[in-house]
N, C-alpha and C positions, 0 to 999 in steps of 0.2 A: 187836916191839911187840904190844901186846894191845889189841884193840878192845873198848870198853865197850858192852854191849848192854843196851837198856832192856827192862823187863819187857813181856811180851805184852799185859797189860791196859791199860797206858798208851797204846800204839800204836792199839789198837782204839778207845779213847775219843776221841782226836784226829780220827780219820777220821769218826766219827759226828757230830762238831760242825760240820764243813764242809758248806755247802748244796750240793745237787746242781745247780740252775739259778737265773738271776736273773729276778725278776718285778717290773714297775713297780708302784708303789703305786696303788691304786684311787682314781679321782677322784669328786668329788661329782656327783650327777645335775644339780643346779642349774647348776654350772659348764658341764657339757656342753650343756645347753639354752641357756645364754647364748651360748656360742660358735656354736652352730648358728643362733641368731637373728641374730647379727652377720653370719655368712656369707651367710644369705639376704637380709638387708638390703643388703649390698654387691652381691650379684648383681642384686637388683631395681633398685638405684641405677644400676648400669651399663646394664641393659636400658632404663631410663627415659631415661638420658642419651643413649644411642645410638639411641633410638626403635626398639628391637627388640621382637618379641612378648613379652608381650601388650600392650605400649604402642605398637606400630607403628600408624600411621594416624590417631592422635588429633591429633598436632601436625604442622603443616607449617612448615618453616623455610627461609629464604633469606638469604644475605648480599648479594644484589643489591638493596639497599634504601638509601634516602637520605631525609634530612629535606628537606622542601620548604616554600616560603613564597611570598608575593606580593611579589616584588622589583619595585619601581616605579622606572622610569627618570625622572629629573628633567631636563627639557629646556626651553629657552625657546621661546615661540611667536612671538617677534619677534626681529629682528636688532638688534645694537647693541653698544656697548662696555660691559663689566661695570664698574659704578661702585662696587659694594661686595659683599663676601661676608660674610654675617652669622653663619656657622656654622663649626664645626671638624670634623675627621675623626672619624667614629664617634659623633657627638653624638646624644643623644636629643632629639627635637623633638616639639612638639605640633601638632595640626591647625591650619592657618592661620598658623603661625609663618613669618616672613620668612626666606628662605634666601639669595636673591641679588637685587640690584638692578641694572637696566640703565639706562644714561643715557637720560633721558626727555624732554629738551628738545625733540627733534624731534617726539615724539609729542604733547607739549602744544601745539606750534605747529600740528600737523595738526588737533587738536581745535578750536582757535580759527579755523582756516581753514574747517573744516566748518561751524562756527556762523555765520561771516560769509556763506558761500554760502547757508545756509538763510535768513538775513535777506533776502538779495537775491531769493530765490525767493518769499518771503512778500510782498515789495514788489510783485513782478510779479503775484502773485495779487490783491493789493489793487487794483492798477491795472486788472486785468481786471474786478473788481467795479464800479469806478468807470466804466469804459468801458461796461459793461452798462447802468448807470443812464442814461448819456448816450444810448445807442442806444434805450432805451425811451422817453426823452423825445422823441427825434427821430421815433420811430415814432408817438407821439401827435400830434406836429406834422403829420406827413403825413396822419394821419386827419382832422385839422382842414382841411387843404388839400383833401382829397377832398370833404369836405362843402361847402366854399366853391365848389369847381369844379362840384359838382352843382347848387348854388343858381344859379350863373351860367348853367349850361346850361338850367335851368328858365326863367329870365328870357329867355334868347335864344330858346327855343322859343315862349314866349308872344308875344314881339315878332314872330317870324316868322309866327305865325298871324294876328296883327292886320295885319301888312303884306300878307299874301296877301288878306285880306278887303278892305282899302282899295284895293289895286291894281285890283280889279274895277270899282269905281265911279269910279276916276280920282283919288281923294283922295291917293294916294301914287304917286310916280313909280316907274318901273322901276329907276332908279338907287338910290333909297332901299331898294327891295326887295332889291336885290343886296347892299347894305351890311348889311342885317339878316341875310341868309343867310350872309354872311361872318362876322358876329359869332356866329351859331349854330355854324358850323363851328369857329371858334376856341374856343368854350366846350366843344365836344365834345373837341377836342384837349387842352385844359387838364385835362379830367377824366381822359383816358387818361394824360396825363403825371403827374397826381397819384397815380393807381393804380400807375404804374411806380415813382415815388419811394417809395410805400408799400412796395412789394415789395423795393426796394433796402434800405430801412431794416430790413425784417424779416430779410433775409439778413445784413445787418451784425450785427444782434442775435444771430442764430443762430451766426455765425462766432465772436463773442465767447463765447457759451455753450459751443460746442464746444471752443474753445481753453482754456476754464476747466479741463477735465479734464486736459489736459497740464500746466497750471501747478500744479494740485493734486498731480499725480503727481510733479512736480519738487520740490515742497515735501516730500513724503513721502520722496523719494530723498535729499534734503538731510538730513532727520532721520536716515535710516538711515546716512548717511555720518558723522554726528555719533556715533551709537552705535558704529559700527565704529572710529572714531578713539578713542573712550573705552575700548573693549575693548582696543585695542592699548596704550593708555596704562596700563590696569590690568595688562596682561600684562608690562609692564616691571618689575613687582615679582613675583618668583617665590616662591610660598608652598608650604608643605608640604600636600599634599592630605589627609593623615591623620597620626595619631601613629605614631611608629616611630623606628628608629635609622638614621642616615645611614652611607653607605659613605665611602670616601676621597673628598675633595672634588677634583673635576677642574678647576673654574673658578677663575680668578685675576683679581684686580682689574686693569683695563686690557685684558683680553683681548677681542677682537672675536668675538662668537658669532653664529650664524645660527639660524633656527628649526630645531629638531631636534637641536642640538648637545648631546651627552651631558655633563652637568655633574656628576652624582652619582647614586647610587641611594638609595632609601628602602625599608627593610625593616620592615613593620609586625609587631606581635607576634601573628601568626596563622600557626601552623606545623602541619604534618601530615607523615605518612610515606607515601612511595610505595615499595611492595615489589613487585618483579617476580618472580613465581612461575612455575615451569614449568607448562605447561597441564595436565599430569596432576595437579599438586598442588592445583588449584582445583576438583576434582570435588565436594568436600564443603564448600566455602567458601560462606558466606552472610553477608549484611549483618547486622551486629549482633553477630557472634561476637567473643569477647574475644581480645586480642592482647597480646603483650609484645615489647619490642625493647631490645636492648643497644646502647649508643652507644659507638663506639670512642674518641671524643674525651673522654668522661667516665669513662675507666677501666673500660669495659664495664659501667657502671651500667645497671640495668634499669628501664624505665618501662613503663607499661601504656597500653592504648588499646582501641579497638573498630573492627571493619571498618566503614567508612563507605560505600564504594562500590567497584565494580569497573569496569575499562575496558571499553568496548563492543566492542573488537577487540584482537587481538594487536598487539604493538609493531611487527611487520613490516608491518602494514597502514598504519601512519602514516609509514613510511620514504619518503624522497624517491625513492630508487632501489630499487624492489622486486626481489627475487630472482626469476629466471626458472627455475622448477622443471621446465619442459617439456623436459627434456633426457634423454639416455640414462644419464647418470651421476648419477642422483638419489640423494641421501643424506638420510634423514629427520633433521631437526633440531628438537628440542623448542622450541616457541615460548614466549614469555613473556607473561603476562597481568599488567598492572599492577593492584595492589590499593591503594586509599587507606585509610589507617588514621588515625582521629581520635584525637588524644592526649587522654587523660582529664585533666580539670581538677584543680587542687589539688595538683599534683606540683611540689615545690620545684625539683627538678633540671630540670624542663621550661623554666625561665627561662634556662637556659644553652644551650639548643638554638639552632642556627644553620642556615639553609638550606644544603644541600650536605654536611652531615655524613653519614658512612657509618654504617649501623646493621645489625644482624642481627635480622631480624623473625621472629617465630614466632606462628602463629595456632592457637588451639584449635578445631578443626573440630567438636568435640562439645560445646563449651561452650554455656552458656545465652545466648540472645540478649538 
């Protein structure tokens, strides 16, 4: 067999046509700048999200935070059987709206009884006034008796002087002189008796006047009893102290309740957030700084607010059983400071907030107040 050989010129041309190495195509400078900007933006976003330098220290965040509100306990102030429950579970109510009625016949009877007692005390007071007028009249009669006794005494004294003068010349016998002297002594005794009767009348009048104070006090006490009975009667109707939403109703018709029995709760539309930060996180916190918080129950929806106030002490200071750190095995534990965040008005999602919801709160410690 014979091999066919190509000419030397064709072999050299094919070798020259093949490239020696691969090189990527050159990219546009604008594309490179765009990619670099995107990379830097991603890096800064991660640093901002994780609060790493240069964004560290501006925001303080905690998940130990909850929505709070003024949860009011609705309880009766009097005892009795529930006659009617006028509301339903979770109902919105207005201030003064009737919630529960308690059987009030007993309390109405007590009001009537108190009024009758007051009328009796008023009658006693009127009798005292009449007795005073009678005593004053008796006192005046005794004054007249004293004046009569004084006149009788003057006449007896004059008769005695005449008798003494006539006895000397024998015109009057000694017997008649003795009779005149006896009449004088009797007149003196009658005058003393009239003065004593006058003093008795004065003391009787004083006793009536002194007793008047007790009778007046009894009338006022009876009036107070009427007011107390009317208050108890008014409390037999339990009304909403303010507008808000009710909890589940605990009272039932026919149930016997006593003062203080928990019937339901009323939650007014007044909410705020209590966020418990570690003590080191509060170093730069001030009242008025802006805050945001995400609500778990609203799909991590974010709402805004402002720092309204800070607790006067750490939470451990308000604990019933305080920790005793005076031991040899001491371990430092970061304390928590409660921060109250006022929810900014005009946020639609704020209407869906409920006390007790968990939130994640974040405060901008360098924000404007």
